[in-house]
PyMOL Python script that loads the backbone (N, CA, C, O; Angstrom):
from pymol import cmd

cmd.read_pdbstr("""\
ATOM      1  N   MET A   1      49.325 159.141 -41.284  1.00  0.00           N
ATOM      2  CA  MET A   1      49.482 158.543 -42.598  1.00  0.00           C
ATOM      3  C   MET A   1      50.230 157.232 -42.455  1.00  0.00           C
ATOM      4  O   MET A   1      51.252 157.149 -41.774  1.00  0.00           O
ATOM      5  N   SER A   2      49.708 156.225 -43.101  1.00  0.00           N
ATOM      6  CA  SER A   2      50.322 154.906 -43.027  1.00  0.00           C
ATOM      7  C   SER A   2      51.576 154.842 -43.880  1.00  0.00           C
ATOM      8  O   SER A   2      51.640 155.399 -44.976  1.00  0.00           O
ATOM      9  N   LYS A   3      52.564 154.150 -43.349  1.00  0.00           N
ATOM     10  CA  LYS A   3      53.786 153.920 -44.121  1.00  0.00           C
ATOM     11  C   LYS A   3      53.714 152.582 -44.843  1.00  0.00           C
ATOM     12  O   LYS A   3      54.682 152.165 -45.479  1.00  0.00           O
ATOM     13  N   GLU A   4      52.577 151.913 -44.749  1.00  0.00           N
ATOM     14  CA  GLU A   4      52.410 150.623 -45.407  1.00  0.00           C
ATOM     15  C   GLU A   4      51.637 150.800 -46.700  1.00  0.00           C
ATOM     16  O   GLU A   4      50.849 151.734 -46.854  1.00  0.00           O
ATOM     17  N   ILE A   5      51.876 149.893 -47.614  1.00  0.00           N
ATOM     18  CA  ILE A   5      51.202 149.920 -48.908  1.00  0.00           C
ATOM     19  C   ILE A   5      50.048 148.930 -48.858  1.00  0.00           C
ATOM     20  O   ILE A   5      50.240 147.765 -48.512  1.00  0.00           O
ATOM     21  N   SER A   6      48.850 149.392 -49.203  1.00  0.00           N
ATOM     22  CA  SER A   6      47.681 148.517 -49.197  1.00  0.00           C
ATOM     23  C   SER A   6      47.775 147.506 -50.342  1.00  0.00           C
ATOM     24  O   SER A   6      48.590 147.651 -51.254  1.00  0.00           O
ATOM     25  N   ILE A   7      46.940 146.499 -50.276  1.00  0.00           N
ATOM     26  CA  ILE A   7      46.932 145.457 -51.311  1.00  0.00           C
ATOM     27  C   ILE A   7      46.588 146.068 -52.672  1.00  0.00           C
ATOM     28  O   ILE A   7      47.205 145.719 -53.678  1.00  0.00           O
ATOM     29  N   SER A   8      45.615 146.972 -52.709  1.00  0.00           N
ATOM     30  CA  SER A   8      45.247 147.573 -54.001  1.00  0.00           C
ATOM     31  C   SER A   8      46.364 148.475 -54.526  1.00  0.00           C
ATOM     32  O   SER A   8      46.615 148.516 -55.731  1.00  0.00           O
ATOM     33  N   GLU A   9      47.035 149.198 -53.623  1.00  0.00           N
ATOM     34  CA  GLU A   9      48.167 150.024 -54.055  1.00  0.00           C
ATOM     35  C   GLU A   9      49.319 149.145 -54.539  1.00  0.00           C
ATOM     36  O   GLU A   9      50.001 149.482 -55.507  1.00  0.00           O
ATOM     37  N   GLN A  10      49.526 148.035 -53.871  1.00  0.00           N
ATOM     38  CA  GLN A  10      50.585 147.104 -54.281  1.00  0.00           C
ATOM     39  C   GLN A  10      50.304 146.564 -55.675  1.00  0.00           C
ATOM     40  O   GLN A  10      51.217 146.439 -56.492  1.00  0.00           O
ATOM     41  N   ALA A  11      49.048 146.245 -55.948  1.00  0.00           N
ATOM     42  CA  ALA A  11      48.688 145.744 -57.279  1.00  0.00           C
ATOM     43  C   ALA A  11      48.994 146.781 -58.349  1.00  0.00           C
ATOM     44  O   ALA A  11      49.486 146.441 -59.425  1.00  0.00           O
ATOM     45  N   THR A  12      48.703 148.045 -58.056  1.00  0.00           N
ATOM     46  CA  THR A  12      49.007 149.130 -59.000  1.00  0.00           C
ATOM     47  C   THR A  12      50.509 149.259 -59.199  1.00  0.00           C
ATOM     48  O   THR A  12      50.983 149.393 -60.327  1.00  0.00           O
ATOM     49  N   LEU A  13      51.255 149.218 -58.102  1.00  0.00           N
ATOM     50  CA  LEU A  13      52.713 149.331 -58.201  1.00  0.00           C
ATOM     51  C   LEU A  13      53.319 148.139 -58.927  1.00  0.00           C
ATOM     52  O   LEU A  13      54.328 148.282 -59.617  1.00  0.00           O
ATOM     53  N   ASP A  14      52.719 146.974 -58.780  1.00  0.00           N
ATOM     54  CA  ASP A  14      53.221 145.799 -59.491  1.00  0.00           C
ATOM     55  C   ASP A  14      53.091 145.961 -61.004  1.00  0.00           C
ATOM     56  O   ASP A  14      53.924 145.457 -61.757  1.00  0.00           O
ATOM     57  N   VAL A  15      52.053 146.660 -61.448  1.00  0.00           N
ATOM     58  CA  VAL A  15      51.911 146.957 -62.879  1.00  0.00           C
ATOM     59  C   VAL A  15      53.058 147.875 -63.313  1.00  0.00           C
ATOM     60  O   VAL A  15      53.641 147.686 -64.381  1.00  0.00           O
ATOM     61  N   VAL A  16      53.376 148.867 -62.481  1.00  0.00           N
ATOM     62  CA  VAL A  16      54.492 149.774 -62.776  1.00  0.00           C
ATOM     63  C   VAL A  16      55.796 148.989 -62.849  1.00  0.00           C
ATOM     64  O   VAL A  16      56.614 149.222 -63.739  1.00  0.00           O
ATOM     65  N   VAL A  17      55.990 148.069 -61.926  1.00  0.00           N
ATOM     66  CA  VAL A  17      57.204 147.233 -61.913  1.00  0.00           C
ATOM     67  C   VAL A  17      57.303 146.424 -63.200  1.00  0.00           C
ATOM     68  O   VAL A  17      58.372 146.356 -63.807  1.00  0.00           O
ATOM     69  N   GLU A  18      56.208 145.814 -63.618  1.00  0.00           N
ATOM     70  CA  GLU A  18      56.228 145.020 -64.857  1.00  0.00           C
ATOM     71  C   GLU A  18      56.565 145.891 -66.062  1.00  0.00           C
ATOM     72  O   GLU A  18      57.342 145.484 -66.926  1.00  0.00           O
ATOM     73  N   LEU A  19      55.985 147.086 -66.125  1.00  0.00           N
ATOM     74  CA  LEU A  19      56.308 148.000 -67.228  1.00  0.00           C
ATOM     75  C   LEU A  19      57.774 148.411 -67.193  1.00  0.00           C
ATOM     76  O   LEU A  19      58.434 148.485 -68.229  1.00  0.00           O
ATOM     77  N   ALA A  20      58.273 148.676 -65.994  1.00  0.00           N
ATOM     78  CA  ALA A  20      59.678 149.068 -65.859  1.00  0.00           C
ATOM     79  C   ALA A  20      60.609 147.935 -66.291  1.00  0.00           C
ATOM     80  O   ALA A  20      61.665 148.185 -66.872  1.00  0.00           O
ATOM     81  N   LYS A  21      60.224 146.710 -66.012  1.00  0.00           N
ATOM     82  CA  LYS A  21      61.046 145.568 -66.425  1.00  0.00           C
ATOM     83  C   LYS A  21      60.961 145.358 -67.935  1.00  0.00           C
ATOM     84  O   LYS A  21      61.939 144.967 -68.573  1.00  0.00           O
ATOM     85  N   GLU A  22      59.791 145.620 -68.494  1.00  0.00           N
ATOM     86  CA  GLU A  22      59.615 145.469 -69.940  1.00  0.00           C
ATOM     87  C   GLU A  22      60.333 146.572 -70.718  1.00  0.00           C
ATOM     88  O   GLU A  22      60.811 146.352 -71.832  1.00  0.00           O
ATOM     89  N   TYR A  23      60.401 147.763 -70.114  1.00  0.00           N
ATOM     90  CA  TYR A  23      61.035 148.915 -70.753  1.00  0.00           C
ATOM     91  C   TYR A  23      62.169 149.414 -69.854  1.00  0.00           C
ATOM     92  O   TYR A  23      61.960 150.316 -69.043  1.00  0.00           O
ATOM     93  N   PRO A  24      63.344 148.847 -69.988  1.00  0.00           N
ATOM     94  CA  PRO A  24      64.449 149.144 -69.078  1.00  0.00           C
ATOM     95  C   PRO A  24      64.920 150.603 -69.064  1.00  0.00           C
ATOM     96  O   PRO A  24      65.612 151.010 -68.130  1.00  0.00           O
ATOM     97  N   ARG A  25      64.569 151.373 -70.050  1.00  0.00           N
ATOM     98  CA  ARG A  25      64.973 152.789 -70.075  1.00  0.00           C
ATOM     99  C   ARG A  25      63.909 153.699 -69.467  1.00  0.00           C
ATOM    100  O   ARG A  25      64.105 154.911 -69.371  1.00  0.00           O
ATOM    101  N   LEU A  26      62.788 153.119 -69.058  1.00  0.00           N
ATOM    102  CA  LEU A  26      61.694 153.882 -68.466  1.00  0.00           C
ATOM    103  C   LEU A  26      62.113 154.506 -67.138  1.00  0.00           C
ATOM    104  O   LEU A  26      62.674 153.829 -66.276  1.00  0.00           O
ATOM    105  N   LYS A  27      61.839 155.797 -66.978  1.00  0.00           N
ATOM    106  CA  LYS A  27      62.086 156.513 -65.721  1.00  0.00           C
ATOM    107  C   LYS A  27      60.735 156.668 -65.012  1.00  0.00           C
ATOM    108  O   LYS A  27      59.703 156.846 -65.658  1.00  0.00           O
ATOM    109  N   ILE A  28      60.755 156.600 -63.707  1.00  0.00           N
ATOM    110  CA  ILE A  28      59.525 156.683 -62.915  1.00  0.00           C
ATOM    111  C   ILE A  28      59.597 157.913 -62.018  1.00  0.00           C
ATOM    112  O   ILE A  28      60.542 158.075 -61.246  1.00  0.00           O
ATOM    113  N   LYS A  29      58.591 158.778 -62.126  1.00  0.00           N
ATOM    114  CA  LYS A  29      58.536 159.990 -61.306  1.00  0.00           C
ATOM    115  C   LYS A  29      57.415 159.823 -60.276  1.00  0.00           C
ATOM    116  O   LYS A  29      56.247 159.670 -60.633  1.00  0.00           O
ATOM    117  N   LEU A  30      57.786 159.853 -59.006  1.00  0.00           N
ATOM    118  CA  LEU A  30      56.829 159.762 -57.912  1.00  0.00           C
ATOM    119  C   LEU A  30      56.464 161.174 -57.486  1.00  0.00           C
ATOM    120  O   LEU A  30      57.336 161.951 -57.095  1.00  0.00           O
ATOM    121  N   THR A  31      55.187 161.512 -57.558  1.00  0.00           N
ATOM    122  CA  THR A  31      54.735 162.859 -57.209  1.00  0.00           C
ATOM    123  C   THR A  31      53.793 162.776 -56.018  1.00  0.00           C
ATOM    124  O   THR A  31      52.784 162.073 -56.056  1.00  0.00           O
ATOM    125  N   GLY A  32      54.135 163.502 -54.962  1.00  0.00           N
ATOM    126  CA  GLY A  32      53.287 163.576 -53.784  1.00  0.00           C
ATOM    127  C   GLY A  32      52.601 164.919 -53.735  1.00  0.00           C
ATOM    128  O   GLY A  32      53.238 165.956 -53.920  1.00  0.00           O
ATOM    129  N   TYR A  33      51.295 164.908 -53.487  1.00  0.00           N
ATOM    130  CA  TYR A  33      50.521 166.142 -53.413  1.00  0.00           C
ATOM    131  C   TYR A  33      50.076 166.382 -51.975  1.00  0.00           C
ATOM    132  O   TYR A  33      49.683 165.449 -51.275  1.00  0.00           O
ATOM    133  N   VAL A  34      50.140 167.619 -51.548  1.00  0.00           N
ATOM    134  CA  VAL A  34      49.665 168.001 -50.219  1.00  0.00           C
ATOM    135  C   VAL A  34      48.646 169.126 -50.361  1.00  0.00           C
ATOM    136  O   VAL A  34      48.744 169.958 -51.263  1.00  0.00           O
ATOM    137  N   ASP A  35      47.655 169.138 -49.449  1.00  0.00           N
ATOM    138  CA  ASP A  35      46.636 170.183 -49.494  1.00  0.00           C
ATOM    139  C   ASP A  35      47.177 171.520 -49.035  1.00  0.00           C
ATOM    140  O   ASP A  35      46.788 172.565 -49.556  1.00  0.00           O
ATOM    141  N   ASP A  36      48.071 171.493 -48.062  1.00  0.00           N
ATOM    142  CA  ASP A  36      48.772 172.721 -47.698  1.00  0.00           C
ATOM    143  C   ASP A  36      50.184 172.334 -47.285  1.00  0.00           C
ATOM    144  O   ASP A  36      50.452 171.181 -46.947  1.00  0.00           O
ATOM    145  N   LEU A  37      51.054 173.281 -47.317  1.00  0.00           N
ATOM    146  CA  LEU A  37      52.465 172.963 -47.136  1.00  0.00           C
ATOM    147  C   LEU A  37      52.939 173.103 -45.682  1.00  0.00           C
ATOM    148  O   LEU A  37      54.072 173.518 -45.436  1.00  0.00           O
ATOM    149  N   ASN A  38      52.071 172.754 -44.721  1.00  0.00           N
ATOM    150  CA  ASN A  38      52.559 172.787 -43.346  1.00  0.00           C
ATOM    151  C   ASN A  38      53.522 171.625 -43.130  1.00  0.00           C
ATOM    152  O   ASN A  38      53.569 170.684 -43.922  1.00  0.00           O
ATOM    153  N   LYS A  39      54.280 171.706 -42.055  1.00  0.00           N
ATOM    154  CA  LYS A  39      55.358 170.737 -41.821  1.00  0.00           C
ATOM    155  C   LYS A  39      54.843 169.302 -41.760  1.00  0.00           C
ATOM    156  O   LYS A  39      55.456 168.408 -42.344  1.00  0.00           O
ATOM    157  N   TYR A  40      53.728 169.060 -41.066  1.00  0.00           N
ATOM    158  CA  TYR A  40      53.202 167.696 -40.948  1.00  0.00           C
ATOM    159  C   TYR A  40      52.880 167.112 -42.316  1.00  0.00           C
ATOM    160  O   TYR A  40      53.256 165.978 -42.613  1.00  0.00           O
ATOM    161  N   ASN A  41      52.185 167.880 -43.149  1.00  0.00           N
ATOM    162  CA  ASN A  41      51.806 167.371 -44.476  1.00  0.00           C
ATOM    163  C   ASN A  41      53.019 167.098 -45.345  1.00  0.00           C
ATOM    164  O   ASN A  41      53.056 166.104 -46.070  1.00  0.00           O
ATOM    165  N   ARG A  42      54.014 167.974 -45.277  1.00  0.00           N
ATOM    166  CA  ARG A  42      55.232 167.754 -46.073  1.00  0.00           C
ATOM    167  C   ARG A  42      55.946 166.487 -45.630  1.00  0.00           C
ATOM    168  O   ARG A  42      56.392 165.696 -46.461  1.00  0.00           O
ATOM    169  N   VAL A  43      56.056 166.296 -44.317  1.00  0.00           N
ATOM    170  CA  VAL A  43      56.740 165.114 -43.786  1.00  0.00           C
ATOM    171  C   VAL A  43      55.966 163.851 -44.151  1.00  0.00           C
ATOM    172  O   VAL A  43      56.564 162.859 -44.569  1.00  0.00           O
ATOM    173  N   ALA A  44      54.651 163.877 -43.998  1.00  0.00           N
ATOM    174  CA  ALA A  44      53.832 162.707 -44.323  1.00  0.00           C
ATOM    175  C   ALA A  44      53.940 162.366 -45.809  1.00  0.00           C
ATOM    176  O   ALA A  44      54.040 161.194 -46.172  1.00  0.00           O
ATOM    177  N   THR A  45      53.921 163.372 -46.655  1.00  0.00           N
ATOM    178  CA  THR A  45      54.040 163.136 -48.094  1.00  0.00           C
ATOM    179  C   THR A  45      55.416 162.587 -48.432  1.00  0.00           C
ATOM    180  O   THR A  45      55.532 161.664 -49.237  1.00  0.00           O
ATOM    181  N   TYR A  46      56.455 163.141 -47.828  1.00  0.00           N
ATOM    182  CA  TYR A  46      57.816 162.642 -48.046  1.00  0.00           C
ATOM    183  C   TYR A  46      57.920 161.174 -47.619  1.00  0.00           C
ATOM    184  O   TYR A  46      58.506 160.361 -48.335  1.00  0.00           O
ATOM    185  N   GLN A  47      57.358 160.837 -46.466  1.00  0.00           N
ATOM    186  CA  GLN A  47      57.404 159.452 -45.992  1.00  0.00           C
ATOM    187  C   GLN A  47      56.661 158.512 -46.940  1.00  0.00           C
ATOM    188  O   GLN A  47      57.100 157.390 -47.189  1.00  0.00           O
ATOM    189  N   ARG A  48      55.551 158.978 -47.455  1.00  0.00           N
ATOM    190  CA  ARG A  48      54.767 158.148 -48.385  1.00  0.00           C
ATOM    191  C   ARG A  48      55.568 157.902 -49.668  1.00  0.00           C
ATOM    192  O   ARG A  48      55.610 156.778 -50.166  1.00  0.00           O
ATOM    193  N   ILE A  49      56.190 158.930 -50.190  1.00  0.00           N
ATOM    194  CA  ILE A  49      57.020 158.771 -51.391  1.00  0.00           C
ATOM    195  C   ILE A  49      58.143 157.784 -51.116  1.00  0.00           C
ATOM    196  O   ILE A  49      58.425 156.922 -51.949  1.00  0.00           O
ATOM    197  N   LYS A  50      58.786 157.897 -49.962  1.00  0.00           N
ATOM    198  CA  LYS A  50      59.877 156.981 -49.614  1.00  0.00           C
ATOM    199  C   LYS A  50      59.388 155.549 -49.466  1.00  0.00           C
ATOM    200  O   LYS A  50      60.114 154.615 -49.807  1.00  0.00           O
ATOM    201  N   THR A  51      58.174 155.355 -48.966  1.00  0.00           N
ATOM    202  CA  THR A  51      57.598 154.017 -48.851  1.00  0.00           C
ATOM    203  C   THR A  51      57.410 153.392 -50.234  1.00  0.00           C
ATOM    204  O   THR A  51      57.756 152.232 -50.456  1.00  0.00           O
ATOM    205  N   VAL A  52      56.863 154.170 -51.147  1.00  0.00           N
ATOM    206  CA  VAL A  52      56.661 153.681 -52.515  1.00  0.00           C
ATOM    207  C   VAL A  52      58.006 153.430 -53.186  1.00  0.00           C
ATOM    208  O   VAL A  52      58.195 152.417 -53.859  1.00  0.00           O
ATOM    209  N   GLN A  53      58.931 154.352 -53.001  1.00  0.00           N
ATOM    210  CA  GLN A  53      60.268 154.205 -53.576  1.00  0.00           C
ATOM    211  C   GLN A  53      60.936 152.926 -53.056  1.00  0.00           C
ATOM    212  O   GLN A  53      61.534 152.185 -53.835  1.00  0.00           O
ATOM    213  N   SER A  54      60.841 152.667 -51.774  1.00  0.00           N
ATOM    214  CA  SER A  54      61.432 151.463 -51.180  1.00  0.00           C
ATOM    215  C   SER A  54      60.810 150.204 -51.764  1.00  0.00           C
ATOM    216  O   SER A  54      61.510 149.228 -52.030  1.00  0.00           O
ATOM    217  N   TYR A  55      59.509 150.225 -51.962  1.00  0.00           N
ATOM    218  CA  TYR A  55      58.831 149.069 -52.551  1.00  0.00           C
ATOM    219  C   TYR A  55      59.379 148.800 -53.953  1.00  0.00           C
ATOM    220  O   TYR A  55      59.696 147.660 -54.291  1.00  0.00           O
ATOM    221  N   LEU A  56      59.490 149.846 -54.760  1.00  0.00           N
ATOM    222  CA  LEU A  56      59.999 149.681 -56.125  1.00  0.00           C
ATOM    223  C   LEU A  56      61.440 149.178 -56.119  1.00  0.00           C
ATOM    224  O   LEU A  56      61.805 148.337 -56.940  1.00  0.00           O
ATOM    225  N   LEU A  57      62.248 149.678 -55.214  1.00  0.00           N
ATOM    226  CA  LEU A  57      63.637 149.215 -55.106  1.00  0.00           C
ATOM    227  C   LEU A  57      63.688 147.732 -54.741  1.00  0.00           C
ATOM    228  O   LEU A  57      64.489 146.983 -55.300  1.00  0.00           O
ATOM    229  N   ARG A  58      62.837 147.307 -53.806  1.00  0.00           N
ATOM    230  CA  ARG A  58      62.798 145.885 -53.421  1.00  0.00           C
ATOM    231  C   ARG A  58      62.352 144.993 -54.574  1.00  0.00           C
ATOM    232  O   ARG A  58      62.677 143.806 -54.605  1.00  0.00           O
ATOM    233  N   GLN A  59      61.617 145.555 -55.511  1.00  0.00           N
ATOM    234  CA  GLN A  59      61.154 144.792 -56.671  1.00  0.00           C
ATOM    235  C   GLN A  59      62.180 144.779 -57.804  1.00  0.00           C
ATOM    236  O   GLN A  59      61.925 144.221 -58.872  1.00  0.00           O
ATOM    237  N   GLY A  60      63.336 145.395 -57.568  1.00  0.00           N
ATOM    238  CA  GLY A  60      64.412 145.343 -58.548  1.00  0.00           C
ATOM    239  C   GLY A  60      64.546 146.554 -59.452  1.00  0.00           C
ATOM    240  O   GLY A  60      65.337 146.536 -60.395  1.00  0.00           O
ATOM    241  N   ILE A  61      63.788 147.603 -59.181  1.00  0.00           N
ATOM    242  CA  ILE A  61      63.906 148.822 -59.976  1.00  0.00           C
ATOM    243  C   ILE A  61      65.072 149.626 -59.398  1.00  0.00           C
ATOM    244  O   ILE A  61      65.104 149.891 -58.197  1.00  0.00           O
ATOM    245  N   SER A  62      66.021 150.011 -60.237  1.00  0.00           N
ATOM    246  CA  SER A  62      67.210 150.698 -59.738  1.00  0.00           C
ATOM    247  C   SER A  62      66.896 152.150 -59.361  1.00  0.00           C
ATOM    248  O   SER A  62      66.028 152.794 -59.951  1.00  0.00           O
ATOM    249  N   PHE A  63      67.624 152.636 -58.372  1.00  0.00           N
ATOM    250  CA  PHE A  63      67.413 153.967 -57.821  1.00  0.00           C
ATOM    251  C   PHE A  63      67.547 155.056 -58.884  1.00  0.00           C
ATOM    252  O   PHE A  63      66.828 156.054 -58.841  1.00  0.00           O
ATOM    253  N   ASP A  64      68.459 154.872 -59.833  1.00  0.00           N
ATOM    254  CA  ASP A  64      68.678 155.905 -60.850  1.00  0.00           C
ATOM    255  C   ASP A  64      67.510 156.051 -61.825  1.00  0.00           C
ATOM    256  O   ASP A  64      67.490 156.980 -62.633  1.00  0.00           O
ATOM    257  N   ARG A  65      66.547 155.146 -61.756  1.00  0.00           N
ATOM    258  CA  ARG A  65      65.357 155.247 -62.607  1.00  0.00           C
ATOM    259  C   ARG A  65      64.211 155.951 -61.900  1.00  0.00           C
ATOM    260  O   ARG A  65      63.148 156.150 -62.487  1.00  0.00           O
ATOM    261  N   LEU A  66      64.420 156.334 -60.630  1.00  0.00           N
ATOM    262  CA  LEU A  66      63.356 156.928 -59.830  1.00  0.00           C
ATOM    263  C   LEU A  66      63.634 158.402 -59.549  1.00  0.00           C
ATOM    264  O   LEU A  66      64.768 158.788 -59.264  1.00  0.00           O
ATOM    265  N   ALA A  67      62.603 159.206 -59.631  1.00  0.00           N
ATOM    266  CA  ALA A  67      62.672 160.619 -59.250  1.00  0.00           C
ATOM    267  C   ALA A  67      61.441 160.912 -58.399  1.00  0.00           C
ATOM    268  O   ALA A  67      60.418 160.240 -58.526  1.00  0.00           O
ATOM    269  N   SER A  68      61.544 161.913 -57.537  1.00  0.00           N
ATOM    270  CA  SER A  68      60.389 162.261 -56.710  1.00  0.00           C
ATOM    271  C   SER A  68      60.266 163.767 -56.581  1.00  0.00           C
ATOM    272  O   SER A  68      61.250 164.503 -56.663  1.00  0.00           O
ATOM    273  N   VAL A  69      59.021 164.209 -56.376  1.00  0.00           N
ATOM    274  CA  VAL A  69      58.727 165.628 -56.211  1.00  0.00           C
ATOM    275  C   VAL A  69      57.468 165.754 -55.354  1.00  0.00           C
ATOM    276  O   VAL A  69      56.590 164.891 -55.389  1.00  0.00           O
ATOM    277  N   THR A  70      57.395 166.840 -54.586  1.00  0.00           N
ATOM    278  CA  THR A  70      56.201 167.144 -53.804  1.00  0.00           C
ATOM    279  C   THR A  70      55.603 168.447 -54.333  1.00  0.00           C
ATOM    280  O   THR A  70      56.316 169.423 -54.565  1.00  0.00           O
ATOM    281  N   LYS A  71      54.288 168.445 -54.518  1.00  0.00           N
ATOM    282  CA  LYS A  71      53.614 169.624 -55.045  1.00  0.00           C
ATOM    283  C   LYS A  71      52.436 169.984 -54.144  1.00  0.00           C
ATOM    284  O   LYS A  71      51.830 169.119 -53.511  1.00  0.00           O
ATOM    285  N   ALA A  72      52.130 171.260 -54.100  1.00  0.00           N
ATOM    286  CA  ALA A  72      50.957 171.736 -53.374  1.00  0.00           C
ATOM    287  C   ALA A  72      49.742 171.567 -54.278  1.00  0.00           C
ATOM    288  O   ALA A  72      49.767 171.943 -55.450  1.00  0.00           O
ATOM    289  N   ARG A  73      48.690 171.002 -53.722  1.00  0.00           N
ATOM    290  CA  ARG A  73      47.443 170.851 -54.479  1.00  0.00           C
ATOM    291  C   ARG A  73      46.686 172.163 -54.384  1.00  0.00           C
ATOM    292  O   ARG A  73      46.454 172.685 -53.293  1.00  0.00           O
ATOM    293  N   ARG A  74      46.317 172.671 -55.503  1.00  0.00           N
ATOM    294  CA  ARG A  74      45.560 173.935 -55.555  1.00  0.00           C
ATOM    295  C   ARG A  74      44.101 173.615 -55.871  1.00  0.00           C
ATOM    296  O   ARG A  74      43.799 172.982 -56.883  1.00  0.00           O
ATOM    297  N   ASP A  75      43.211 174.054 -55.006  1.00  0.00           N
ATOM    298  CA  ASP A  75      41.763 173.803 -55.221  1.00  0.00           C
ATOM    299  C   ASP A  75      41.175 174.832 -56.162  1.00  0.00           C
ATOM    300  O   ASP A  75      39.981 174.786 -56.460  1.00  0.00           O
TER     301      ASP A  75
END
""", "prot")
cmd.dss("prot")
cmd.show_as("cartoon", "prot")
cmd.util.cbc("prot")
cmd.orient("prot")
């Protein structure tokens, strides 16, 4: 799993950043889904959430406005 954000993902996150700046009380919940809860998938999902979280922090969104959770995807 890549720890980098693609250009299209960055564009989506930039919309989130603009909304967060427009609405300063807005809280952002980052949800990572895994197909099964083996260790590799959990770690990869956690790393992906942290990558997105870091991007938002670099864009000026404060840490206290961010929450994260990992969920198992049920087919």
